[in-house]
C-alpha positions as CSV (number, residue, x, y, z in Angstrom):
1,M,-8.0,-5.5,22.2
2,K,-11.1,-4.4,20.3
3,K,-9.8,-0.8,20.0
4,Q,-6.6,-2.0,18.5
5,L,-8.4,-4.2,16.0
6,L,-10.7,-1.3,15.1
7,C,-7.7,1.1,14.6
8,I,-5.9,-1.4,12.4
9,T,-9.0,-2.1,10.3
10,L,-9.7,1.6,9.8
11,S,-6.1,2.3,8.9
12,S,-6.2,-0.5,6.4
13,V,-9.5,0.7,4.8
14,L,-8.1,4.2,4.5
15,L,-5.0,3.1,2.8
16,M,-6.9,0.8,0.5
17,G,-8.9,3.8,-0.6
18,C,-5.8,5.9,-1.4
19,S,-4.4,6.2,-4.9
20,A,-0.9,5.0,-5.6
21,Q,0.2,8.7,-5.8
22,E,-1.3,9.4,-2.3
23,K,0.4,6.3,-0.9
24,Q,3.7,7.4,-2.4
25,G,3.2,10.8,-0.8
26,I,2.5,9.2,2.6
27,K,5.6,7.1,2.2
28,D,7.7,10.1,1.3
29,G,6.4,12.0,4.3
30,F,7.4,9.2,6.6
31,T,10.8,9.0,4.9
32,E,11.3,12.7,5.4
33,I,10.3,12.4,9.1
34,G,12.8,9.6,9.5
35,H,15.6,11.5,7.9
36,T,14.9,14.6,10.0
37,T,14.8,12.5,13.2
38,R,18.1,10.9,12.2
39,D,19.7,14.3,11.6
40,V,18.5,15.8,14.8
41,T,19.7,12.7,16.8
42,R,23.1,13.0,15.2
43,A,23.3,16.7,15.9
44,T,22.2,16.1,19.5
45,G,24.8,13.4,19.9
46,H,27.5,15.6,18.6
47,F,26.5,18.4,20.9
48,F,26.7,16.2,24.0
49,R,30.0,14.7,22.8
50,D,31.6,18.1,22.3
51,T,30.2,19.4,25.5
52,T,31.5,16.4,27.4
53,K,35.0,16.9,25.9
54,D,34.9,20.6,26.9
55,V,33.9,19.8,30.5
56,I,36.6,17.1,30.8
57,G,39.2,19.5,29.3
58,N,38.2,22.3,31.7
59,A,38.3,19.9,34.7
60,K,41.8,18.7,33.7
61,E,42.9,22.3,33.2
62,A,41.5,23.4,36.6
63,T,43.0,20.5,38.5
64,S,46.5,20.8,36.8
65,S,46.6,24.6,37.6
66,K,46.0,23.9,41.3
67,E,48.8,21.3,41.5
68,E,51.5,23.7,40.1
């Protein structure tokens, strides 16, 4: 508990000492990280969606070939 309080206090003091421009830079950095994370998550989701469709299609094709 004491470590958490110390970390919060230090973070607050550091941010209070920053200029408005530095705070905006920090905010922009976190925004960029958030957008990058969103884009990577979307791309990963699309990869797994497309891969799953391919696997299902291949499985259907393989099983239909055996029945004929």
